[in-house]
Wavefront OBJ file of the C-alpha trace (Angstrom):
o trace
v 0.000 0.000 0.000
v 2.864 2.317 0.902
v 4.550 1.696 -2.476
v 1.273 2.407 -4.296
v 0.863 5.722 -2.486
v 4.448 6.600 -3.318
v 3.870 5.846 -7.009
v 0.637 7.887 -7.028
v 2.484 10.793 -5.437
v 5.252 10.533 -8.006
v 2.714 10.516 -10.846
v 1.015 13.587 -9.381
v 4.336 15.423 -9.086
v 5.196 14.531 -12.703
v 1.802 15.772 -13.940
v 2.130 19.039 -12.011
v 5.676 19.544 -13.299
v 4.523 18.904 -16.862
v 1.695 21.412 -16.513
v 4.079 24.032 -15.138
v 6.515 23.355 -17.956
v 3.810 23.771 -20.594
v 2.667 27.029 -19.000
v 6.245 28.343 -18.991
v 6.722 27.369 -22.629
v 3.524 29.172 -23.603
v 4.509 32.274 -21.632
v 8.030 32.349 -23.061
v 6.565 31.850 -26.515
v 4.328 34.881 -26.096
v 7.242 36.973 -24.808
v 9.464 35.886 -27.706
v 6.911 36.452 -30.426
v 5.875 39.836 -29.062
v 9.062 41.239 -30.597
v 8.670 39.479 -33.943
v 7.078 40.955 -37.081
v 5.233 37.681 -37.595
v 3.828 37.829 -34.061
v 0.373 36.514 -33.286
v -1.035 39.964 -32.561
v -4.638 38.800 -32.492
v -5.158 37.578 -28.964
v -8.914 37.989 -29.450
v -8.929 37.011 -33.135
v -9.508 40.591 -34.305
v -7.120 42.781 -36.289
v -7.195 46.102 -34.457
v -5.269 49.346 -34.866
v -5.600 52.476 -32.755
v -5.127 55.745 -34.657
v -4.225 58.738 -32.536
v -4.666 62.184 -34.138
v -2.407 64.422 -32.060
v -3.571 67.432 -30.023
v -7.187 68.682 -30.258
v -9.587 71.017 -28.486
v -7.757 73.707 -26.534
v -4.437 72.213 -27.636
v -3.871 73.261 -31.275
v -0.364 71.850 -31.488
v 2.075 73.593 -33.802
v 0.977 76.442 -36.071
v 1.920 77.362 -39.617
v 4.138 80.391 -40.194
v 1.109 82.590 -40.868
v -0.708 81.223 -37.811
v -3.747 80.163 -39.835
v -3.134 76.437 -39.854
v -3.180 74.184 -36.764
v -1.529 70.831 -36.308
v -4.617 69.399 -34.591
v -6.741 69.876 -37.734
v -4.218 68.310 -40.097
v -3.766 65.323 -37.765
v -7.497 64.656 -37.574
v -8.052 65.067 -41.326
v -5.298 62.580 -42.123
v -6.366 60.085 -39.448
v -9.948 60.017 -40.716
v -8.710 59.362 -44.236
v -6.458 56.551 -42.975
v -9.486 54.993 -41.263
v -11.451 55.194 -44.513
v -8.562 53.697 -46.489
v -8.260 50.816 -44.016
v -12.003 50.163 -44.235
v -11.689 50.029 -48.009
v -8.554 47.866 -48.240
v -8.740 45.819 -45.046
v -12.428 45.642 -44.038
v -11.627 42.971 -41.453
v -9.580 45.525 -39.486
v -11.135 47.180 -36.473
v -10.002 50.825 -36.351
v -10.229 52.604 -33.004
v -9.741 56.388 -32.913
v -8.548 58.202 -29.806
v -10.595 61.159 -31.088
v -12.930 61.672 -34.034
v -13.513 65.395 -33.638
v -11.925 68.512 -32.164
v -11.670 67.069 -28.651
v -8.856 67.474 -26.143
v -7.408 64.302 -24.651
v -4.509 63.929 -22.247
v -1.639 61.659 -23.240
v -2.752 59.249 -20.520
v -6.255 59.091 -21.973
v -4.883 58.354 -25.443
v -2.866 55.430 -24.127
v -5.830 54.201 -22.083
v -7.992 54.070 -25.226
v -5.416 51.920 -27.007
v -4.701 49.646 -24.058
v -8.348 49.114 -23.086
v -9.453 48.183 -26.585
v -6.622 45.669 -26.959
v -5.162 47.287 -30.069
v -2.500 45.319 -31.910
v -0.793 48.443 -33.272
v -0.816 52.100 -32.247
v -0.097 54.932 -34.702
v 0.053 58.525 -33.490
v -0.173 61.259 -36.133
v 1.476 64.663 -35.806
v 2.989 67.544 -37.787
v 6.491 68.805 -37.109
v 7.662 72.395 -36.623
v 10.934 74.297 -36.735
v 12.231 77.862 -36.724
v 14.296 77.228 -39.835
v 13.614 75.719 -43.235
v 13.336 72.068 -42.183
v 11.006 69.809 -44.163
v 10.144 66.146 -44.654
v 8.567 63.189 -42.891
v 10.108 61.387 -39.923
v 8.792 58.651 -37.656
v 9.637 58.109 -34.003
v 9.750 54.685 -32.395
v 10.727 53.087 -29.082
v 14.325 53.851 -28.099
v 14.917 50.150 -27.372
v 14.154 49.449 -31.047
v 11.828 46.441 -30.651
v 11.654 44.610 -33.960
v 7.923 45.052 -34.544
v 7.971 48.748 -33.649
v 10.940 49.284 -35.942
v 9.343 47.391 -38.822
v 6.086 49.288 -38.418
v 7.889 52.638 -38.595
v 10.052 51.525 -41.528
v 7.066 50.247 -43.501
v 5.098 53.440 -43.041
v 8.050 55.681 -43.869
v 8.911 53.708 -46.986
v 5.296 53.879 -48.137
v 4.738 57.601 -47.606
v 8.208 58.551 -48.804
v 7.636 57.439 -52.378
v 7.107 60.536 -54.470
v 5.211 62.626 -51.933
v 7.707 63.807 -49.294
v 11.379 63.855 -48.351
v 12.502 61.102 -45.996
v 14.066 62.184 -42.692
v 14.299 58.611 -41.466
v 13.091 56.511 -38.573
v 14.250 57.998 -35.288
v 14.293 56.551 -31.803
v 13.625 58.049 -28.390
v 12.815 61.757 -28.489
v 14.310 64.796 -30.171
v 15.918 65.820 -26.873
v 16.738 62.375 -25.464
v 17.564 59.337 -27.619
v 17.289 57.093 -24.554
v 13.839 58.358 -23.569
v 10.533 57.963 -25.373
v 7.525 60.034 -26.292
v 4.740 59.299 -23.825
v 2.509 57.426 -26.259
v 5.352 55.160 -27.366
v 6.362 54.453 -23.773
v 2.902 53.834 -22.340
v 1.030 51.786 -24.931
v 1.084 48.007 -24.527
v 1.387 47.254 -28.237
v 3.913 48.083 -30.987
v 3.667 51.786 -31.747
v 5.098 54.712 -33.650
v 4.623 58.458 -33.894
v 4.491 59.967 -37.384
v 5.649 63.560 -37.944
v 3.873 64.156 -41.242
v 6.017 66.972 -42.565
v 6.629 70.410 -41.064
v 3.615 72.641 -40.615
v 6.084 75.546 -40.635
v 7.121 74.598 -44.193
v 4.845 75.818 -46.958
v 6.283 73.141 -49.238
v 5.310 70.401 -46.792
v 1.847 71.900 -46.328
v 1.343 71.956 -50.085
v 2.473 68.341 -50.322
v 0.036 67.276 -47.613
v -2.857 69.141 -49.210
v -2.110 67.731 -52.661
v -1.353 64.170 -51.547
v -3.373 63.568 -48.394
v -5.273 60.681 -49.991
v -1.990 59.129 -51.123
v -0.504 59.527 -47.632
v -3.575 57.937 -46.081
v -3.564 55.029 -48.523
v 0.158 54.451 -47.969
v -0.160 54.409 -44.189
v -3.225 52.154 -44.369
v -1.377 49.737 -46.627
v 1.637 49.600 -44.309
v -0.534 49.084 -41.231
v -2.604 46.435 -42.987
v 0.502 44.547 -44.053
v 1.856 44.603 -40.501
v -1.408 43.350 -39.035
v -1.788 40.586 -41.585
v 1.820 39.498 -41.056
v 0.730 38.594 -37.546
v -1.971 36.161 -38.586
l 1 2 3 4 5 6 7 8 9 10 11 12 13 14 15 16 17 18 19 20 21 22 23 24 25 26 27 28 29 30 31 32 33 34 35 36 37 38 39 40 41 42 43 44 45 46 47 48 49 50 51 52 53 54 55 56 57 58 59 60 61 62 63 64 65 66 67 68 69 70 71 72 73 74 75 76 77 78 79 80 81 82 83 84 85 86 87 88 89 90 91 92 93 94 95 96 97 98 99 100 101 102 103 104 105 106 107 108 109 110 111 112 113 114 115 116 117 118 119 120 121 122 123 124 125 126 127 128 129 130 131 132 133 134 135 136 137 138 139 140 141 142 143 144 145 146 147 148 149 150 151 152 153 154 155 156 157 158 159 160 161 162 163 164 165 166 167 168 169 170 171 172 173 174 175 176 177 178 179 180 181 182 183 184 185 186 187 188 189 190 191 192 193 194 195 196 197 198 199 200 201 202 203 204 205 206 207 208 209 210 211 212 213 214 215 216 217 218 219 220 221 222 223 224 225 226 227 228 229 230 231 232
């Protein structure tokens, strides 16, 4: 009887150890694939991207040289067109907007929207500004350069940089601190990037945006759709 109990105990220990091992393998697998372009983004089976038009409401963002044009308006116009382009090209994609009108949101609220909805990708849309004659598109990503974040930024920049704007490259961290991160890149749970869609202080960039906004939107939608579908 004693030997039988010992064997039963041994079997139980083996089963428990096996269960723990399987759980560890699954957890490590999720951690590993989180930083892979071919990651299984769709924990709930839905392709979902959160688009974040910068600024809004009492926060106009940067202004054009003549003061008549606000960053918040350009960001929202482009984001809405990206949503429409995604609906047209990737109807299976669920697009969540942090704002759909001229509403002010804190940075924390923007991240909360993305994290609560379980977005697979987060794309924040802005316009740049400078005192000088700077122009062109640049994209900011996590300073640690996770593979998926980097690929997302590279895909978008390559897409929008063809024939419609000069390419200032993918950049990491922040303009003042390469080891830091912009709040929305640091505090969203999914791969993310922040697009600076040309300089609002550059008339040339403003003309390019006005003339090619549909092309920009289609390019960004295509890049986002490719990233999401790579994770199937």
